[in-house]
N, C-alpha and C positions, 0 to 999 in steps of 0.2 A: 503493500500498499505507500503511495507517494503522497506528501502533503497537498502537492498541487493538485492533487486529484480528487480531495476532498471538500467539499462545499458546506457553507451554510446554508440556513433558511432563506437568509437574505439573497446570498448567492445564487440560490435553485432559482428565485424567485424570478431573480434576473435574467438567469440562463434562460428559462421557460417564459421570461415575458409575462408572467404571472403573477398575481397579489399575493403575498405571504399568508393570507387568510385561504387562500385556495391550496398552498402547500400544507397547512395544519389541516384544513379538510379531508385531502388526502391522504395523510399520516393517520388523522383519526378512523379512516375506513381502511386501513393497510393497503392503499392503492400503489405506493409509490415506494420503492426498496429505500430503505434507510437503517440506521443504526446509532443508537447512543453512547456518547463517552461523557463520563461525568455528568450526565443528566441533559446534554445537549445534542440535539439531532445532526446526523452529519450525513452526507450522501456522496456516493463516489460517483464521479462523471462518467467512468466507464460502464458502471451499473445504468445510471440515468439514461445514457445512450444506449445501450440494449434494451432497457424498458420501453423506451420511445420509440424503437425499431419494431419492437413484438409487438407493442401495442396498437401501432399505427397498421399492420399486418393483419390483425384481425379486426 
C-alpha cells in the first residue's frame, strides 16, 4: 500500500466530483470499498478505480 494511493473522504469526493455527504451515504450502505485507520475512513485509489470500472459494466 502506498500513501499516495490513499484518499480521505475529501479527496474521494473531489476525485469523483460528488459531495462528501454522498460518500458518507455510500459508506453507510456499504457501496464503496473503504477501511478505517484510527477511526478515519480511507480509500485506495486503485480499489476505487476497479469499483468504478465494475460498477459501470453492470
